[in-house]
Biopython code that builds the backbone (N, CA, C, O; Angstrom):
import numpy as np
from Bio.PDB.StructureBuilder import StructureBuilder

atoms = [
    (1, "MET", "N", (-9.023, 18.102, 1.233)),
    (1, "MET", "CA", (-8.470, 16.970, 1.967)),
    (1, "MET", "C", (-8.344, 15.779, 1.025)),
    (1, "MET", "O", (-9.099, 15.653, 0.061)),
    (2, "TYR", "N", (-7.395, 14.921, 1.311)),
    (2, "TYR", "CA", (-7.156, 13.728, 0.502)),
    (2, "TYR", "C", (-7.937, 12.545, 1.066)),
    (2, "TYR", "O", (-8.018, 12.355, 2.280)),
    (3, "ASP", "N", (-8.503, 11.759, 0.166)),
    (3, "ASP", "CA", (-9.293, 10.600, 0.558)),
    (3, "ASP", "C", (-8.636, 9.348, -0.007)),
    (3, "ASP", "O", (-8.565, 9.175, -1.224)),
    (4, "CYS", "N", (-8.164, 8.489, 0.862)),
    (4, "CYS", "CA", (-7.463, 7.284, 0.432)),
    (4, "CYS", "C", (-8.322, 6.391, -0.467)),
    (4, "CYS", "O", (-7.802, 5.730, -1.365)),
    (5, "GLN", "N", (-9.616, 6.373, -0.228)),
    (5, "GLN", "CA", (-10.489, 5.490, -0.999)),
    (5, "GLN", "C", (-10.779, 5.996, -2.408)),
    (5, "GLN", "O", (-11.404, 5.297, -3.206)),
    (6, "THR", "N", (-10.331, 7.196, -2.710)),
    (6, "THR", "CA", (-10.425, 7.676, -4.089)),
    (6, "THR", "C", (-9.041, 7.937, -4.662)),
    (6, "THR", "O", (-8.918, 8.579, -5.705)),
    (7, "CYS", "N", (-8.003, 7.452, -4.003)),
    (7, "CYS", "CA", (-6.631, 7.703, -4.444)),
    (7, "CYS", "C", (-5.908, 6.396, -4.727)),
    (7, "CYS", "O", (-5.949, 5.903, -5.855)),
    (8, "GLY", "N", (-5.254, 5.832, -3.737)),
    (8, "GLY", "CA", (-4.511, 4.584, -3.879)),
    (8, "GLY", "C", (-3.092, 4.745, -4.382)),
    (8, "GLY", "O", (-2.393, 3.750, -4.576)),
    (9, "ALA", "N", (-2.648, 5.978, -4.600)),
    (9, "ALA", "CA", (-1.327, 6.214, -5.184)),
    (9, "ALA", "C", (-0.199, 5.612, -4.351)),
    (9, "ALA", "O", (0.743, 5.052, -4.912)),
    (10, "CYS", "N", (-0.276, 5.714, -3.044)),
    (10, "CYS", "CA", (0.811, 5.200, -2.199)),
    (10, "CYS", "C", (0.930, 3.680, -2.302)),
    (10, "CYS", "O", (2.009, 3.126, -2.088)),
    (11, "CYS", "N", (-0.158, 3.015, -2.625)),
    (11, "CYS", "CA", (-0.167, 1.551, -2.733)),
    (11, "CYS", "C", (0.273, 1.072, -4.111)),
    (11, "CYS", "O", (0.356, -0.132, -4.355)),
    (12, "ALA", "N", (0.554, 2.000, -5.001)),
    (12, "ALA", "CA", (0.964, 1.645, -6.362)),
    (12, "ALA", "C", (2.172, 2.471, -6.796)),
    (12, "ALA", "O", (2.397, 2.665, -7.991)),
    (13, "TYR", "N", (2.935, 2.948, -5.840)),
    (13, "TYR", "CA", (4.071, 3.816, -6.136)),
    (13, "TYR", "C", (5.363, 3.027, -6.338)),
    (13, "TYR", "O", (6.098, 3.270, -7.295)),
    (14, "SER", "N", (5.637, 2.092, -5.447)),
    (14, "SER", "CA", (6.911, 1.385, -5.505)),
    (14, "SER", "C", (6.808, 0.044, -4.796)),
    (14, "SER", "O", (6.235, -0.052, -3.711)),
    (15, "ARG", "N", (7.357, -0.978, -5.407)),
    (15, "ARG", "CA", (7.353, -2.289, -4.757)),
    (15, "ARG", "C", (8.243, -2.273, -3.510)),
    (15, "ARG", "O", (8.227, -3.230, -2.736)),
    (16, "GLU", "N", (9.011, -1.212, -3.305)),
    (16, "GLU", "CA", (9.851, -1.084, -2.121)),
    (16, "GLU", "C", (9.086, -0.554, -0.909)),
    (16, "GLU", "O", (9.519, -0.758, 0.225)),
    (17, "TRP", "N", (7.964, 0.118, -1.127)),
    (17, "TRP", "CA", (7.219, 0.709, -0.007)),
    (17, "TRP", "C", (6.462, -0.301, 0.840)),
    (17, "TRP", "O", (6.422, -0.143, 2.061)),
    (18, "PRO", "N", (5.866, -1.317, 0.263)),
    (18, "PRO", "CA", (5.103, -2.206, 1.158)),
    (18, "PRO", "C", (6.000, -3.229, 1.849)),
    (18, "PRO", "O", (5.684, -4.419, 1.863)),
    (19, "ARG", "N", (7.120, -2.775, 2.424)),
    (19, "ARG", "CA", (8.066, -3.656, 3.116)),
    (19, "ARG", "C", (7.647, -3.855, 4.565)),
    (19, "ARG", "O", (7.077, -2.968, 5.201)),
    (20, "PHE", "N", (7.944, -5.036, 5.059)),
    (20, "PHE", "CA", (7.738, -5.306, 6.477)),
    (20, "PHE", "C", (8.923, -4.722, 7.223)),
    (20, "PHE", "O", (10.063, -4.837, 6.773)),
    (21, "SER", "N", (8.658, -4.094, 8.368)),
    (21, "SER", "CA", (9.750, -3.504, 9.121)),
    (21, "SER", "C", (9.734, -3.974, 10.570)),
    (21, "SER", "O", (10.674, -4.627, 11.023)),
    (22, "MET", "N", (8.687, -3.651, 11.285)),
    (22, "MET", "CA", (8.646, -4.002, 12.707)),
    (22, "MET", "C", (7.516, -4.970, 13.026)),
    (22, "MET", "O", (7.190, -5.182, 14.193)),
    (23, "GLU", "N", (6.917, -5.560, 11.992)),
    (23, "GLU", "CA", (5.826, -6.503, 12.223)),
    (23, "GLU", "C", (6.373, -7.786, 12.858)),
    (23, "GLU", "O", (7.487, -8.220, 12.566)),
    (24, "SER", "N", (5.572, -8.364, 13.717)),
    (24, "SER", "CA", (5.953, -9.654, 14.298)),
    (24, "SER", "C", (5.596, -10.761, 13.308)),
    (24, "SER", "O", (4.830, -10.543, 12.370)),
    (25, "GLU", "N", (6.150, -11.935, 13.524)),
    (25, "GLU", "CA", (5.812, -13.070, 12.659)),
    (25, "GLU", "C", (4.317, -13.370, 12.744)),
    (25, "GLU", "O", (3.705, -13.762, 11.751)),
    (26, "ALA", "N", (3.736, -13.189, 13.910)),
    (26, "ALA", "CA", (2.296, -13.434, 14.087)),
    (26, "ALA", "C", (1.471, -12.447, 13.262)),
    (26, "ALA", "O", (0.456, -12.822, 12.675)),
    (27, "GLU", "N", (1.907, -11.178, 13.216)),
    (27, "GLU", "CA", (1.186, -10.177, 12.420)),
    (27, "GLU", "C", (1.305, -10.484, 10.928)),
    (27, "GLU", "O", (0.330, -10.365, 10.186)),
    (28, "ILE", "N", (2.479, -10.870, 10.500)),
    (28, "ILE", "CA", (2.682, -11.204, 9.085)),
    (28, "ILE", "C", (1.865, -12.438, 8.713)),
    (28, "ILE", "O", (1.359, -12.531, 7.595)),
    (29, "ALA", "N", (1.735, -13.374, 9.632)),
    (29, "ALA", "CA", (0.975, -14.599, 9.367)),
    (29, "ALA", "C", (-0.507, -14.319, 9.104)),
    (29, "ALA", "O", (-1.190, -15.151, 8.505)),
    (30, "LEU", "N", (-1.012, -13.165, 9.540)),
    (30, "LEU", "CA", (-2.417, -12.808, 9.304)),
    (30, "LEU", "C", (-2.667, -12.361, 7.862)),
    (30, "LEU", "O", (-3.811, -12.336, 7.407)),
    (31, "ILE", "N", (-1.603, -12.011, 7.149)),
    (31, "ILE", "CA", (-1.714, -11.573, 5.753)),
    (31, "ILE", "C", (-1.757, -12.817, 4.878)),
    (31, "ILE", "O", (-0.916, -13.702, 5.033)),
    (32, "PRO", "N", (-2.725, -12.906, 3.955)),
    (32, "PRO", "CA", (-2.779, -14.084, 3.082)),
    (32, "PRO", "C", (-1.427, -14.320, 2.396)),
    (32, "PRO", "O", (-0.843, -13.394, 1.835)),
    (33, "ALA", "N", (-0.943, -15.548, 2.442)),
    (33, "ALA", "CA", (0.376, -15.891, 1.905)),
    (33, "ALA", "C", (0.522, -15.486, 0.439)),
    (33, "ALA", "O", (1.616, -15.118, 0.011)),
    (34, "ALA", "N", (-0.551, -15.548, -0.327)),
    (34, "ALA", "CA", (-0.494, -15.178, -1.747)),
    (34, "ALA", "C", (-0.197, -13.693, -1.940)),
    (34, "ALA", "O", (0.166, -13.279, -3.041)),
    (35, "MET", "N", (-0.344, -12.890, -0.895)),
    (35, "MET", "CA", (-0.098, -11.456, -0.989)),
    (35, "MET", "C", (1.243, -11.040, -0.408)),
    (35, "MET", "O", (1.579, -9.856, -0.404)),
    (36, "VAL", "N", (2.010, -12.005, 0.082)),
    (36, "VAL", "CA", (3.332, -11.732, 0.645)),
    (36, "VAL", "C", (4.378, -12.035, -0.428)),
    (36, "VAL", "O", (4.291, -13.049, -1.120)),
    (37, "ALA", "N", (5.359, -11.156, -0.562)),
    (37, "ALA", "CA", (6.431, -11.341, -1.541)),
    (37, "ALA", "C", (7.112, -12.690, -1.331)),
    (37, "ALA", "O", (7.186, -13.188, -0.208)),
    (38, "GLU", "N", (7.600, -13.268, -2.402)),
    (38, "GLU", "CA", (8.235, -14.584, -2.338)),
    (38, "GLU", "C", (9.385, -14.631, -1.336)),
    (38, "GLU", "O", (9.587, -15.648, -0.672)),
    (39, "ASN", "N", (10.138, -13.541, -1.224)),
    (39, "ASN", "CA", (11.262, -13.532, -0.282)),
    (39, "ASN", "C", (10.825, -13.151, 1.138)),
    (39, "ASN", "O", (11.657, -13.087, 2.042)),
    (40, "GLY", "N", (9.532, -12.900, 1.338)),
    (40, "GLY", "CA", (8.994, -12.611, 2.663)),
    (40, "GLY", "C", (9.302, -11.241, 3.208)),
    (40, "GLY", "O", (9.063, -10.978, 4.387)),
    (41, "SER", "N", (9.832, -10.354, 2.374)),
    (41, "SER", "CA", (10.259, -9.037, 2.857)),
    (41, "SER", "C", (9.136, -8.014, 2.932)),
    (41, "SER", "O", (9.283, -6.973, 3.572)),
    (42, "GLY", "N", (8.029, -8.302, 2.288)),
    (42, "GLY", "CA", (6.934, -7.342, 2.264)),
    (42, "GLY", "C", (5.778, -7.862, 1.443)),
    (42, "GLY", "O", (5.642, -9.064, 1.214)),
    (43, "MET", "N", (4.958, -6.944, 1.010)),
    (43, "MET", "CA", (3.785, -7.308, 0.225)),
    (43, "MET", "C", (4.187, -7.654, -1.208)),
    (43, "MET", "O", (5.129, -7.076, -1.750)),
    (44, "ARG", "N", (3.480, -8.586, -1.812)),
    (44, "ARG", "CA", (3.688, -8.938, -3.219)),
    (44, "ARG", "C", (3.117, -7.799, -4.068)),
    (44, "ARG", "O", (2.063, -7.244, -3.758)),
    (45, "CYS", "N", (3.819, -7.472, -5.121)),
    (45, "CYS", "CA", (3.369, -6.416, -6.032)),
    (45, "CYS", "C", (3.280, -6.956, -7.450)),
    (45, "CYS", "O", (4.009, -7.872, -7.830)),
    (46, "GLU", "N", (2.393, -6.383, -8.207)),
    (46, "GLU", "CA", (2.327, -6.603, -9.651)),
    (46, "GLU", "C", (2.833, -5.307, -10.252)),
    (46, "GLU", "O", (2.141, -4.289, -10.227)),
    (47, "GLY", "N", (4.050, -5.344, -10.795)),
    (47, "GLY", "CA", (4.702, -4.100, -11.184)),
    (47, "GLY", "C", (5.024, -3.351, -9.914)),
    (47, "GLY", "O", (5.724, -3.868, -9.044)),
    (48, "GLU", "N", (4.526, -2.149, -9.801)),
    (48, "GLU", "CA", (4.738, -1.338, -8.593)),
    (48, "GLU", "C", (3.532, -1.371, -7.658)),
    (48, "GLU", "O", (3.580, -0.811, -6.562)),
    (49, "ARG", "N", (2.465, -2.017, -8.081)),
    (49, "ARG", "CA", (1.192, -1.986, -7.352)),
    (49, "ARG", "C", (1.050, -3.171, -6.395)),
    (49, "ARG", "O", (1.239, -4.323, -6.783)),
    (50, "CYS", "N", (0.718, -2.872, -5.156)),
    (50, "CYS", "CA", (0.479, -3.896, -4.148)),
    (50, "CYS", "C", (-0.716, -4.752, -4.569)),
    (50, "CYS", "O", (-1.737, -4.229, -5.017)),
    (51, "THR", "N", (-0.579, -6.071, -4.422)),
    (51, "THR", "CA", (-1.662, -6.968, -4.831)),
    (51, "THR", "C", (-2.895, -6.853, -3.940)),
    (51, "THR", "O", (-3.973, -7.309, -4.321)),
    (52, "ALA", "N", (-2.752, -6.257, -2.770)),
    (52, "ALA", "CA", (-3.912, -6.081, -1.891)),
    (52, "ALA", "C", (-4.802, -4.915, -2.322)),
    (52, "ALA", "O", (-5.937, -4.797, -1.861)),
    (53, "LEU", "N", (-4.293, -4.060, -3.200)),
    (53, "LEU", "CA", (-5.065, -2.892, -3.647)),
    (53, "LEU", "C", (-5.995, -3.289, -4.785)),
    (53, "LEU", "O", (-5.554, -3.842, -5.792)),
    (54, "LYS", "N", (-7.266, -3.009, -4.623)),
    (54, "LYS", "CA", (-8.254, -3.276, -5.663)),
    (54, "LYS", "C", (-8.894, -1.965, -6.088)),
    (54, "LYS", "O", (-9.032, -1.042, -5.285)),
    (55, "GLY", "N", (-9.282, -1.887, -7.350)),
    (55, "GLY", "CA", (-9.955, -0.703, -7.863)),
    (55, "GLY", "C", (-9.075, 0.094, -8.802)),
    (55, "GLY", "O", (-7.988, -0.341, -9.182)),
    (56, "GLU", "N", (-9.559, 1.259, -9.166)),
    (56, "GLU", "CA", (-8.881, 2.127, -10.116)),
    (56, "GLU", "C", (-8.294, 3.337, -9.403)),
    (56, "GLU", "O", (-9.004, 4.083, -8.729)),
    (57, "LEU", "N", (-6.975, 3.522, -9.564)),
    (57, "LEU", "CA", (-6.291, 4.655, -8.939)),
    (57, "LEU", "C", (-6.969, 5.964, -9.312)),
    (57, "LEU", "O", (-7.361, 6.174, -10.460)),
    (58, "GLY", "N", (-7.100, 6.836, -8.327)),
    (58, "GLY", "CA", (-7.673, 8.147, -8.554)),
    (58, "GLY", "C", (-9.185, 8.145, -8.693)),
    (58, "GLY", "O", (-9.791, 9.201, -8.872)),
    (59, "LYS", "N", (-9.796, 6.986, -8.614)),
    (59, "LYS", "CA", (-11.258, 6.870, -8.759)),
    (59, "LYS", "C", (-11.877, 6.245, -7.508)),
    (59, "LYS", "O", (-12.536, 6.914, -6.713)),
    (60, "SER", "N", (-11.641, 4.941, -7.363)),
    (60, "SER", "CA", (-12.207, 4.206, -6.239)),
    (60, "SER", "C", (-11.330, 2.996, -5.965)),
    (60, "SER", "O", (-11.220, 2.102, -6.804)),
    (61, "VAL", "N", (-10.707, 2.964, -4.796)),
    (61, "VAL", "CA", (-9.802, 1.881, -4.436)),
    (61, "VAL", "C", (-10.056, 1.428, -3.009)),
    (61, "VAL", "O", (-10.710, 2.115, -2.225)),
    (62, "GLY", "N", (-9.530, 0.270, -2.695)),
    (62, "GLY", "CA", (-9.617, -0.233, -1.341)),
    (62, "GLY", "C", (-8.580, -1.296, -1.094)),
    (62, "GLY", "O", (-8.155, -1.991, -2.017)),
    (63, "CYS", "N", (-8.173, -1.422, 0.145)),
    (63, "CYS", "CA", (-7.212, -2.433, 0.548)),
    (63, "CYS", "C", (-7.980, -3.667, 1.006)),
    (63, "CYS", "O", (-8.817, -3.593, 1.905)),
    (64, "THR", "N", (-7.685, -4.796, 0.377)),
    (64, "THR", "CA", (-8.404, -6.019, 0.716)),
    (64, "THR", "C", (-7.941, -6.634, 2.033)),
    (64, "THR", "O", (-8.578, -7.559, 2.538)),
    (65, "ILE", "N", (-6.842, -6.134, 2.596)),
    (65, "ILE", "CA", (-6.357, -6.631, 3.895)),
    (65, "ILE", "C", (-6.218, -5.483, 4.892)),
    (65, "ILE", "O", (-5.346, -5.512, 5.760)),
    (66, "TYR", "N", (-7.063, -4.490, 4.769)),
    (66, "TYR", "CA", (-6.946, -3.256, 5.550)),
    (66, "TYR", "C", (-6.710, -3.511, 7.042)),
    (66, "TYR", "O", (-5.852, -2.867, 7.645)),
    (67, "ALA", "N", (-7.437, -4.413, 7.628)),
    (67, "ALA", "CA", (-7.340, -4.651, 9.078)),
    (67, "ALA", "C", (-5.997, -5.227, 9.496)),
    (67, "ALA", "O", (-5.600, -5.082, 10.652)),
    (68, "VAL", "N", (-5.285, -5.884, 8.571)),
    (68, "VAL", "CA", (-4.004, -6.511, 8.914)),
    (68, "VAL", "C", (-2.858, -5.969, 8.059)),
    (68, "VAL", "O", (-1.811, -6.607, 7.951)),
    (69, "ARG", "N", (-3.050, -4.796, 7.450)),
    (69, "ARG", "CA", (-2.033, -4.212, 6.570)),
    (69, "ARG", "C", (-0.745, -3.939, 7.341)),
    (69, "ARG", "O", (-0.773, -3.729, 8.554)),
    (70, "PRO", "N", (0.394, -3.944, 6.624)),
    (70, "PRO", "CA", (1.695, -3.714, 7.272)),
    (70, "PRO", "C", (1.820, -2.321, 7.893)),
    (70, "PRO", "O", (1.054, -1.409, 7.580)),
    (71, "LEU", "N", (2.790, -2.188, 8.764)),
    (71, "LEU", "CA", (3.048, -0.932, 9.461)),
    (71, "LEU", "C", (3.305, 0.224, 8.502)),
    (71, "LEU", "O", (2.808, 1.328, 8.725)),
    (72, "VAL", "N", (4.074, -0.011, 7.436)),
    (72, "VAL", "CA", (4.363, 1.063, 6.481)),
    (72, "VAL", "C", (3.067, 1.619, 5.888)),
    (72, "VAL", "O", (2.974, 2.816, 5.614)),
    (73, "CYS", "N", (2.084, 0.770, 5.692)),
    (73, "CYS", "CA", (0.791, 1.212, 5.164)),
    (73, "CYS", "C", (0.021, 2.003, 6.225)),
    (73, "CYS", "O", (-0.648, 2.987, 5.911)),
    (74, "ARG", "N", (0.121, 1.576, 7.448)),
    (74, "ARG", "CA", (-0.561, 2.275, 8.548)),
    (74, "ARG", "C", (0.051, 3.652, 8.777)),
    (74, "ARG", "O", (-0.647, 4.602, 9.130)),
    (75, "ASP", "N", (1.369, 3.747, 8.573)),
    (75, "ASP", "CA", (2.071, 5.005, 8.819)),
    (75, "ASP", "C", (1.803, 6.073, 7.761)),
    (75, "ASP", "O", (1.842, 7.263, 8.072)),
    (76, "CYS", "N", (1.538, 5.682, 6.546)),
    (76, "CYS", "CA", (1.272, 6.649, 5.478)),
    (76, "CYS", "C", (-0.082, 7.312, 5.741)),
    (76, "CYS", "O", (-1.102, 6.634, 5.863)),
    (77, "GLN", "N", (-0.076, 8.612, 5.825)),
    (77, "GLN", "CA", (-1.291, 9.352, 6.151)),
    (77, "GLN", "C", (-1.680, 10.285, 5.006)),
    (77, "GLN", "O", (-0.804, 10.801, 4.312)),
    (78, "PRO", "N", (-2.965, 10.508, 4.798)),
    (78, "PRO", "CA", (-3.408, 11.410, 3.723)),
    (78, "PRO", "C", (-2.754, 12.782, 3.847)),
    (78, "PRO", "O", (-2.845, 13.438, 4.884)),
    (79, "GLY", "N", (-2.091, 13.204, 2.767)),
    (79, "GLY", "CA", (-1.476, 14.524, 2.734)),
    (79, "GLY", "C", (-0.066, 14.586, 3.275)),
    (79, "GLY", "O", (0.560, 15.644, 3.211)),
    (80, "ASP", "N", (0.470, 13.473, 3.816)),
    (80, "ASP", "CA", (1.844, 13.533, 4.317)),
    (80, "ASP", "C", (2.823, 13.473, 3.142)),
    (80, "ASP", "O", (2.411, 13.322, 1.992)),
    (81, "GLU", "N", (4.111, 13.591, 3.436)),
    (81, "GLU", "CA", (5.125, 13.670, 2.381)),
    (81, "GLU", "C", (5.071, 12.481, 1.427)),
    (81, "GLU", "O", (5.135, 12.658, 0.210)),
    (82, "GLU", "N", (4.954, 11.268, 1.975)),
    (82, "GLU", "CA", (4.906, 10.072, 1.143)),
    (82, "GLU", "C", (3.663, 10.070, 0.258)),
    (82, "GLU", "O", (3.730, 9.696, -0.913)),
    (83, "CYS", "N", (2.548, 10.481, 0.812)),
    (83, "CYS", "CA", (1.298, 10.583, 0.057)),
    (83, "CYS", "C", (1.469, 11.516, -1.139)),
    (83, "CYS", "O", (1.095, 11.174, -2.261)),
    (84, "LEU", "N", (2.024, 12.670, -0.897)),
    (84, "LEU", "CA", (2.166, 13.663, -1.964)),
    (84, "LEU", "C", (3.157, 13.217, -3.031)),
    (84, "LEU", "O", (2.957, 13.495, -4.213)),
    (85, "ILE", "N", (4.226, 12.526, -2.630)),
    (85, "ILE", "CA", (5.182, 11.986, -3.598)),
    (85, "ILE", "C", (4.467, 10.996, -4.520)),
    (85, "ILE", "O", (4.620, 11.054, -5.740)),
    (86, "ALA", "N", (3.700, 10.102, -3.938)),
    (86, "ALA", "CA", (2.989, 9.094, -4.725)),
    (86, "ALA", "C", (1.923, 9.732, -5.621)),
    (86, "ALA", "O", (1.751, 9.323, -6.769)),
    (87, "ARG", "N", (1.216, 10.723, -5.105)),
    (87, "ARG", "CA", (0.193, 11.398, -5.915)),
    (87, "ARG", "C", (0.832, 12.087, -7.117)),
    (87, "ARG", "O", (0.310, 12.010, -8.229)),
    (88, "ARG", "N", (1.955, 12.758, -6.896)),
    (88, "ARG", "CA", (2.656, 13.409, -8.018)),
    (88, "ARG", "C", (3.090, 12.380, -9.054)),
    (88, "ARG", "O", (2.953, 12.609, -10.256)),
    (89, "HIS", "N", (3.608, 11.262, -8.596)),
    (89, "HIS", "CA", (4.081, 10.205, -9.475)),
    (89, "HIS", "C", (2.972, 9.718, -10.426)),
    (89, "HIS", "O", (3.224, 9.405, -11.590)),
    (90, "HIS", "N", (1.759, 9.666, -9.904)),
    (90, "HIS", "CA", (0.617, 9.187, -10.694)),
    (90, "HIS", "C", (-0.164, 10.308, -11.355)),
    (90, "HIS", "O", (-1.204, 10.062, -11.964)),
    (91, "GLY", "N", (0.324, 11.536, -11.241)),
    (91, "GLY", "CA", (-0.340, 12.673, -11.879)),
    (91, "GLY", "C", (-1.639, 13.077, -11.218)),
    (91, "GLY", "O", (-2.503, 13.678, -11.856)),
    (92, "LEU", "N", (-1.785, 12.752, -9.944)),
    (92, "LEU", "CA", (-2.981, 13.148, -9.191)),
    (92, "LEU", "C", (-2.747, 14.514, -8.570)),
    (92, "LEU", "O", (-1.610, 14.848, -8.235)),
    (93, "PRO", "N", (-3.790, 15.306, -8.408)),
    (93, "PRO", "CA", (-3.624, 16.654, -7.847)),
    (93, "PRO", "C", (-3.042, 16.632, -6.424)),
    (93, "PRO", "O", (-3.389, 15.780, -5.606)),
    (94, "VAL", "N", (-2.161, 17.581, -6.161)),
    (94, "VAL", "CA", (-1.626, 17.747, -4.800)),
    (94, "VAL", "C", (-2.022, 19.122, -4.353)),
    (94, "VAL", "O", (-1.698, 19.524, -3.236)),
]
sb = StructureBuilder()
sb.init_structure("model")
sb.init_model(0)
sb.init_chain("A")
sb.init_seg("    ")
for serial, (resi, resn, name, xyz) in enumerate(atoms, 1):
    if name == "N":
        sb.init_residue(resn, " ", resi, " ")
    sb.init_atom(name, np.array(xyz, "f"), 0.0, 1.0, " ", f" {name:<3s}", serial, name[0])
structure = sb.get_structure()
């Protein structure tokens, strides 16, 4: 089984993935402004990595805004297609 807290690949795959889609303005307002992209379309990334992700990919990671993370983050599930794409991208076992 895949464990998100020892992976983090989906949170560092593409600056296009942490996009806001169906979140309300109130939900987005709960995310620290420093972690929201300048154009307001999603999460701010450093390179391809979401700024809310802390730790080392494939070792130990965590989301610093887990309770208020965007819908796209909530929808990604361990072992689903998006998870496996991101794991392959980072050379993690699938």
